[in-house]
N, CA, C and O of each residue as an XYZ file, in Angstrom:
312
protein
N      14.818    -25.601    -39.100
C      14.903    -25.716    -40.414
C      15.275    -25.566    -41.161
O      14.934    -24.398    -41.348
N      16.086    -25.948    -42.313
C      16.446    -25.960    -43.739
C      15.319    -24.553    -44.167
O      14.109    -24.451    -44.365
N      16.744    -23.413    -44.168
C      16.010    -22.392    -45.119
C      15.317    -22.440    -46.561
O      14.173    -22.125    -46.888
N      16.380    -22.936    -47.311
C      16.771    -23.686    -48.491
C      15.209    -25.042    -49.404
O      15.551    -26.210    -49.592
N      14.679    -24.883    -49.550
C      13.766    -25.770    -50.089
C      13.505    -26.330    -51.049
O      12.355    -26.142    -51.446
N      14.562    -27.443    -52.044
C      14.513    -27.462    -53.452
C      12.879    -28.297    -54.415
O      13.222    -29.401    -54.837
N      11.592    -28.026    -54.721
C      10.670    -29.424    -55.295
C      11.648    -29.405    -56.347
O      12.573    -28.625    -56.572
N      11.143    -30.686    -57.090
C      12.033    -31.814    -57.346
C      10.381    -32.738    -57.625
O       9.268    -32.832    -57.110
N      11.004    -33.160    -58.548
C       9.910    -35.105    -58.920
C      11.563    -35.767    -59.640
O      12.619    -35.278    -60.042
N      10.855    -37.371    -59.449
C      11.690    -38.501    -59.774
C      12.000    -37.961    -61.446
O      11.331    -37.212    -62.157
N      13.178    -38.615    -61.692
C      13.448    -39.139    -63.482
C      13.390    -36.971    -63.839
O      12.734    -36.736    -64.853
N      13.963    -35.664    -63.144
C      13.968    -34.828    -63.903
C      15.202    -34.317    -63.337
O      15.403    -33.627    -62.337
N      16.316    -35.023    -64.572
C      17.407    -34.134    -65.194
C      17.789    -32.962    -64.457
O      18.524    -33.048    -63.474
N      17.331    -31.870    -64.877
C      17.014    -31.073    -64.173
C      17.758    -30.140    -62.130
O      18.536    -29.350    -61.597
N      16.506    -31.286    -61.905
C      16.860    -31.628    -60.095
C      18.323    -32.122    -60.164
O      19.169    -31.490    -59.530
N      18.670    -33.164    -60.857
C      19.705    -33.207    -60.614
C      21.241    -32.465    -60.243
O      21.937    -32.577    -59.234
N      21.527    -31.379    -61.958
C      21.748    -31.112    -61.461
C      22.093    -29.666    -60.133
O      23.121    -29.181    -59.659
N      20.510    -29.398    -59.939
C      19.921    -28.348    -58.527
C      20.813    -28.437    -57.721
O      21.571    -27.649    -57.157
N      20.437    -30.758    -57.728
C      21.102    -31.151    -56.810
C      22.424    -30.997    -56.001
O      22.559    -30.953    -54.778
N      23.481    -30.918    -57.099
C      24.771    -30.908    -57.160
C      24.712    -29.364    -56.931
O      24.959    -28.786    -55.872
N      24.342    -28.808    -58.109
C      24.577    -27.074    -56.960
C      24.283    -26.596    -55.547
O      24.934    -25.696    -55.016
N      23.106    -27.342    -54.859
C      22.663    -26.603    -53.621
C      23.534    -27.529    -52.781
O      23.647    -27.308    -51.575
N      24.257    -28.723    -53.453
C      25.625    -29.246    -52.416
C      27.064    -28.373    -52.079
O      27.803    -28.216    -51.107
N      26.974    -27.783    -53.878
C      27.887    -26.718    -53.374
C      28.435    -25.294    -52.926
O      29.501    -24.702    -52.759
N      26.427    -25.015    -52.788
C      26.291    -23.888    -51.537
C      25.863    -23.626    -50.639
O      25.719    -22.530    -50.098
N      25.347    -25.539    -50.084
C      26.543    -25.906    -48.681
C      27.298    -25.582    -48.878
O      27.390    -24.388    -49.163
N      28.753    -26.690    -48.867
C      29.623    -26.335    -49.048
C      30.071    -25.277    -47.872
O      30.609    -25.297    -46.765
N      29.428    -24.201    -48.948
C      30.593    -22.822    -49.138
C      29.823    -21.781    -47.691
O      30.530    -21.229    -46.847
N      28.769    -21.735    -47.694
C      28.104    -21.382    -46.844
C      27.835    -22.158    -44.597
O      28.073    -21.838    -43.433
N      27.219    -23.242    -45.438
C      27.256    -23.592    -43.887
C      25.783    -24.820    -43.549
O      25.464    -25.754    -42.813
N      25.067    -23.630    -45.157
C      23.068    -24.191    -44.788
C      23.131    -25.235    -45.822
O      23.710    -25.613    -46.840
N      21.905    -25.560    -44.700
C      21.894    -27.364    -45.506
C      20.314    -26.729    -46.022
O      20.039    -25.537    -46.164
N      19.061    -28.349    -46.328
C      18.178    -27.184    -48.007
C      18.522    -29.287    -47.995
O      19.275    -30.260    -47.997
N      16.918    -28.552    -47.981
C      15.713    -29.936    -48.033
C      15.465    -30.386    -49.847
O      16.169    -30.168    -50.833
N      13.794    -31.271    -49.632
C      13.868    -32.222    -51.057
C      12.537    -32.091    -50.561
O      12.028    -32.509    -49.521
N      11.922    -31.215    -51.820
C       9.917    -32.204    -51.607
C       9.901    -32.651    -52.728
O       9.809    -31.812    -53.624
N       9.955    -33.624    -52.993
C       8.890    -34.082    -54.367
C       7.550    -33.535    -54.557
O       6.750    -33.798    -53.659
N       7.104    -32.778    -55.609
C       6.508    -32.604    -55.973
C       4.313    -33.029    -55.930
O       3.203    -32.541    -55.718
N       5.421    -34.858    -56.506
C       4.450    -36.030    -56.374
C       3.843    -36.076    -55.123
O       2.905    -36.870    -55.056
N       4.145    -35.370    -53.974
C       3.824    -35.922    -52.866
C       2.630    -34.705    -52.622
O       1.885    -35.067    -51.712
N       2.288    -33.526    -53.113
C       1.234    -33.001    -53.068
C       0.988    -31.970    -53.761
O       1.415    -30.843    -54.008
N      -0.088    -32.913    -54.081
C      -1.154    -32.340    -54.898
C      -1.195    -30.990    -55.264
O      -1.461    -30.793    -56.449
N      -0.879    -29.383    -54.113
C      -1.154    -28.240    -55.162
C       0.644    -27.712    -55.144
O       0.856    -26.516    -55.343
N       1.524    -28.397    -54.967
C       2.591    -27.963    -55.377
C       2.493    -28.790    -56.863
O       2.267    -28.320    -57.977
N       2.611    -29.444    -56.675
C       2.260    -29.857    -58.552
C       1.317    -29.005    -59.102
O       2.174    -28.242    -59.546
N       0.425    -28.560    -59.400
C      -0.501    -27.882    -59.480
C       0.527    -26.810    -60.115
O       0.991    -26.815    -61.256
N       0.768    -25.843    -59.015
C       1.858    -24.568    -58.881
C       3.350    -23.772    -59.555
O       3.889    -22.727    -59.920
N       3.490    -25.793    -59.285
C       4.887    -26.172    -59.342
C       5.258    -27.023    -61.046
O       6.273    -26.777    -61.698
N       4.695    -27.534    -61.268
C       4.945    -29.067    -62.077
C       5.274    -28.756    -63.179
O       5.853    -29.715    -63.689
N       5.221    -27.922    -63.842
C       5.986    -27.957    -65.155
C       7.011    -26.208    -65.638
O       6.859    -25.296    -66.450
N       8.165    -26.628    -64.379
C       8.821    -24.969    -63.924
C      10.036    -25.806    -62.784
O      10.930    -25.231    -62.163
N       9.693    -27.431    -62.766
C      10.889    -27.816    -61.761
C      12.245    -27.654    -62.260
O      12.274    -28.009    -63.438
N      13.389    -27.261    -61.841
C      12.790    -27.549    -60.694
C      13.034    -26.214    -59.933
O      13.364    -25.211    -60.565
N      12.920    -26.196    -58.965
C      12.337    -24.738    -58.123
C      12.651    -24.315    -56.650
O      11.835    -24.527    -55.753
N      14.395    -23.439    -56.327
C      14.335    -23.473    -55.238
C      14.030    -22.380    -54.640
O      14.506    -21.333    -55.079
N      13.213    -22.363    -53.561
C      12.285    -22.323    -51.882
C      13.847    -21.159    -51.445
O      14.827    -21.661    -51.996
N      14.246    -19.870    -50.671
C      14.136    -19.888    -49.716
C      13.715    -18.347    -48.744
O      13.594    -17.123    -48.797
N      13.630    -19.484    -47.936
C      12.160    -19.287    -46.213
C      11.498    -19.370    -46.467
O      10.884    -19.047    -45.450
N      10.300    -19.739    -47.607
C       9.464    -20.027    -47.783
C       9.088    -19.839    -49.107
O       7.962    -20.089    -49.535
N      10.651    -19.101    -50.217
C       9.543    -18.223    -51.372
C      10.597    -18.383    -52.443
O      11.804    -18.153    -52.369
N       9.838    -18.849    -53.507
C      10.600    -18.796    -54.504
C      11.923    -17.576    -55.222
O      12.044    -16.405    -55.582
N      12.721    -18.897    -55.084
C      13.859    -17.897    -55.661
C      14.390    -18.211    -56.932
O      15.162    -17.462    -57.531
N      14.025    -19.217    -57.324
C      14.284    -18.905    -58.001
C      13.720    -20.849    -59.206
O      13.121    -21.781    -58.669
N      14.089    -20.853    -60.471
C      13.490    -22.087    -61.142
C      14.250    -22.566    -62.041
O      15.025    -21.696    -62.438
N      14.474    -24.142    -62.855
C      15.031    -24.343    -63.640
C      16.995    -24.635    -63.406
O      17.669    -25.414    -64.080
N      17.499    -23.741    -62.267
C      19.060    -23.323    -62.528
C      18.989    -22.781    -61.450
O      18.197    -21.955    -60.994
N      19.941    -23.326    -61.007
C      20.377    -22.429    -59.484
C      21.576    -21.078    -59.585
O      22.787    -20.880    -59.683
N      20.367    -20.417    -59.491
C      21.417    -19.106    -58.894
C      22.641    -19.320    -58.342
O      22.288    -20.211    -57.570
N      24.372    -19.138    -58.035
C      24.484    -20.078    -56.724
C      25.411    -18.998    -56.736
O      26.595    -19.314    -56.851
N      25.131    -17.817    -56.644
C      25.976    -16.599    -56.420
C      24.606    -16.021    -55.781
O      24.183    -15.818    -54.643
N      24.147    -15.867    -57.063
C      22.956    -14.983    -56.149
C      21.899    -15.305    -54.743
O      21.369    -14.469    -54.012
N      21.780    -17.450    -54.640
C      21.272    -17.498    -53.656
C      22.773    -17.889    -52.111
O      22.574    -18.111    -50.917
N      24.055    -17.822    -52.848
C      25.198    -17.545    -51.011
C      24.748    -15.834    -50.730
O      25.033    -15.635    -49.549
N      24.183    -14.570    -51.320
C      24.942    -14.033    -51.313
C      23.150    -13.648    -50.484
O      22.933    -13.008    -49.456
N      22.475    -14.106    -51.114
C      20.340    -13.645    -50.657
C      20.909    -13.910    -49.258
O      21.017    -13.021    -48.413
N      21.437    -15.806    -48.971
C      21.229    -16.258    -47.754
C      21.869    -15.194    -46.590
O      21.539    -15.124    -45.406
N      22.855    -14.418    -47.284
C      23.322    -13.250    -45.442
C      23.151    -12.698    -45.599
O      23.521    -11.770    -44.879
N      22.199    -12.376    -46.961
C      21.686    -10.366    -46.727
C      20.454    -10.341    -45.863
O      19.932     -9.267    -45.563
């Protein structure tokens, strides 16, 4: 199971940029990531709906709106 999860929604331009950033992180670290559309889960929609995309690392919020690539790489190795 991937350690990194990207919470998104359809038609989210920031989500597109986050996907590209996570692809770069995956290329650097070898860590896979997964994506979850918050529209598929009412609790996720309620918790995160206004500030997508959200990056979760090991199930905990790591950041939102923008992927901090260097920080994520460091935390994946820490």
